[in-house]
N, C-alpha and C positions, 0 to 999 in steps of 0.2 A: 698487680704488675701489668697484666693483660689489659685491664680497664684503662690504666694510665697511658699505656702505649696506644690503645685505640683512640683515646682522647687527643693525643698529640697528632696522630695520623689524620683524624677528622679535622683538627685545627689547621694542619698543613694544607689539606685538600681545600678547605674553605678559603684560606688565604690565596692559594693558587687560582681558585675559581674567581675570587674577587678581583685579583690582579689581572687575570685574563679578560674579565668583563670590562675593566677600566681600559685596558690596552686596546681591546676591540673597539670600544667607544671612541678612543683617541684616533684610531686608524680609519674610522669611517669617514669617507669624503663628505665635505660640507655641501648641503643642498644649495646654499647661496654663498656669495662672496664672504669669506672670513678674512677680514683685513689683517688680523693678528697672525693667522697662519700664513697668509700671503707674504707679509713683511718678513716673517721668520724664514720662509723659503728663499726669498730674494736675497736677504742678508747672508744667509748660510751659504748659498750657492756662490755669491760674489766673493765671500771670504775664502771659501775652499779653493775657488779658481785662482784667486790672487796668491794665496799661500803656495799652491801647487806650482804656479808659474815662477814665483820667486825661488822656490826650492829647486826647481829644475835648472834655473839660471845659475844658481850658486853651487849646487852639488853635482850637476851633470855637465853643463856646458863649460864650467870653469876649468875642467880638465882638458879642454881643447882650445886651440889658438883662435882668437877672434878675427873677424874679417869684416870687410864692407858687405852691405846687402848684396847677395848674389843668388842666382837660381841654378838648379841642377836638373838634368833630365835623367832620372833613374827608373824610367818606365820599363826598361828591359831587364831589370834586376830581379833576382829571387823568384823567377817565374810568376811575377806579380802577386806573390803571396802577401807581401807587405801592403800592397794596395787593397787587397780584400780585407786585410786586418784593419785598415783605416775605415773601410765601409762598415765593418762589424762594430767597431768602437763607437762611431758616430751614430749608428742605428740604436745601440743600447743606451747611449746618453740621451738621444732624442726621446726614446720611450720613457725613461725614468724622469727626464726633465718635464715631460708633459704630465706624467702621472702625479708628481708632487704638486703641480699647479691644480690638477683636478681635485686633489685632496683639499686644497685651499678654497675650492668653490669657484675658481676662475672659469670663465666661459670658454667654450670649446675653441673658438677662434684664437683667443689669446694663449690658450694652452699650446697650440701649434705654432703661433707666431713667436712666442717668447720662451716656451719650454722646450719644444721639439728642436729648436735651432741652437740649443745650448751646446750640444756636442760639436756642431760645425764651428761655432764661434770659438770655443776653447781650443779645438785642434788647429784652427787657423792661427791662433795666437802662438801655439807651439811651433807652427811652421815658420813664423816670423823669427822666433829664437833660432831655428835651424838656419835661417837666412844669414845670420850674423856669426855663424860658426864656420871656421875654415873646413872642418871635418864633414859638414853636412851641406845644407843649402835649401833654399825655398823650392819646393817641388810642386809644380802645377798638377802633376799626376796625383799627388796626395790630396790636394784640394778637391779635385774632381771626385776622388774616391770618398772623401768626407761628405761631399754633396750627395753622392749616390746613396750612402747609408741613411742620411737625413731624409732624402727624398723618398726612400722606400717606406719609411715610417709615415711621413706626412701624406704621401700619395695614397696609401691604404686607408688612412683615416678619412680623407676626403672622398675616396671612391666607395668604401664599404663601411666606414665608421667602426672599423675593427681591424685587428692585425691577423690576417689569414695566413700570411707568409712571414716567418720569423727568420732572422739571421742568427745562427748558433755557432758554437765553437766546441771542438774537442782536441785533445792532445795526448800523445804517447811519446815516451822517451825513445831516442834513437842513438846509434853509436857515432853519428856524425859530430855531435857536440864534443865528444872526447877528442876528436881530431883538431877542432878549432874552438876550445873552450872560451878563448878571449872574445870571439865573435858570436858564438852560438850559445854561450852560457855555461857556467860551471855548476851551479846548484840547480836543483829541480825547478825552483821558481824562476830563475833566470832563463832556463831553457824553455819554459812555457811561453815567455815573451820573445825569445830570440831565435830559437831553433825552428826555422820554417819547415824543416823536414818532418817534424812531428806534429805540426799544426794541420788541422782540417777545418774548413769553414763550410757551413751548411745552409741551404735554403730549405727550411722545414715548413711544409704546407699542411694546414689542418683540413682534412677531407670533409668533415661535417660542415664546416663553414661555407664550403662551395656547394654542398648538397643538403640544404637545411631540412628538407622533408625526409631524408634518408634515416636509416637506423644505424648508420655508422657511428661508433662511439666518439663522443666529443673530444676525448683525450688522444685519439689516434692520428698521427701525422705520417706523411711520407717525406723523406729527406733526400736531397741531392747535394753531394759534397764535392769539394775541390781541394786538392792538396798537391804537394810536389815532393820529390825525393832526390837525393844525390847532390845536394847543394852545399858546398863549402865556402863559396864566394858569391858575391852579388851576381856576377856573370861567369860563365864557364871559362876557366883560365887554362893557359898552356905554358909550358916552360921547357926549354931545351936543356937536357942534362946528358953530357957525354954524347952529343950529337943525336940524341933520341928525344922525340917529343913526348912529354908526359902530360896527360890530362889531369887537371886538378880535381875535376868532378865530372860525373856522367849523369846529368840531371834529366828528369822526365816528369811529366804532369800525371796526376791521378784524378780520376773521376769516380764518384761513389753513388750508389743507390741503396737506401736503407729505410727502415721504419724508425719512428721516433715517438716520444710522448709529449703531449702538450700539458705540462704540469699545471698551467694556469686554469685548465678545465677540470681538474680534479675537485670534486665537490667537498667542501668543508664549511662549517658554520663559523670557524675561527678566522677572523680577518688577519690576525697575526700569522697564522699558518699559511694563509693565502698569499700574504706578502712575501714570506720566505720562499714559497713555491714559485712565485713570479720572478724573484731574483735568480733562482737556480734554473729557471726555464731558458736561460741563455746557453746552457750546456746541453749538448746533444747526448741523449741517453744511449749507451752501447746496445746494439742490436746486430743480428746477422746482417752482413753487408756484402754487396757485390762491388768489386773494384775493377775499373777499366783503365788500362794504360797501354803504352806502345808495345809492351811485352805480351799483352793478352788480357784475359779475364781471371780474377782471383776471388775466391770466396773466403770471407772472414766470418767465423762463427760469432764472435763478438768484436766489433771494431770500435775503437775510441781514439 
């Protein structure tokens, strides 16, 4: 019985090792242009973008009244948290858009020209959908934020040929969503996207990349975060009830200083594991954190 069990365990480990080896070989970037890979990437990205836009148009915008193309100036809303969110999204799409073209063996210039601009192009198309919805509108502030995120990625590649400063994200649930679940989200996953009170965006800088000859660990980052609290509406609102002025919300900005991990710098021989770590590297790792706001300074043992 023991021998049979050991044989099965050995067989399973052998299969896993073989599968891991094949997967790592598949994930290895091509040294030269691999036309088959490049075509697969282009077709996949075009298909996903088209399906996403059609889905948004049918499932999201169909719930709101249509209008002529119009613009809105929403730059003062939500303490600009939505604008930072646009920058984060475009940065991440730029990063992964360039990486999949690198996997295909596309030269660096074309990676930046066609891959890193993927996020900006897609988000600009979403902005056009907004423009024809009565509820929303085309926002130049969003476009500028999308450009900032894309520019952060491309600029670092041109300047340093690496990403020394990454845009990251963290989230914690707040009680503000319970007060306006229709706007700030009902479920946890809705709140991650909608509740700006619980979102924090970070500029996470890798210390070793700035001091190449130092003994600073390659995985150690310092992070500077931005958030906001007290937001129930886009702008602070007031209402007169029984001749008394009631404030809808009492918003304030939050600034953070913390440490972080560069998961992409963790050494592993597995390309699959490296790919997983690279994806999760968009999340800020909880660490002791200092928060600065108009009320003073607050220390968080672990902030996320």
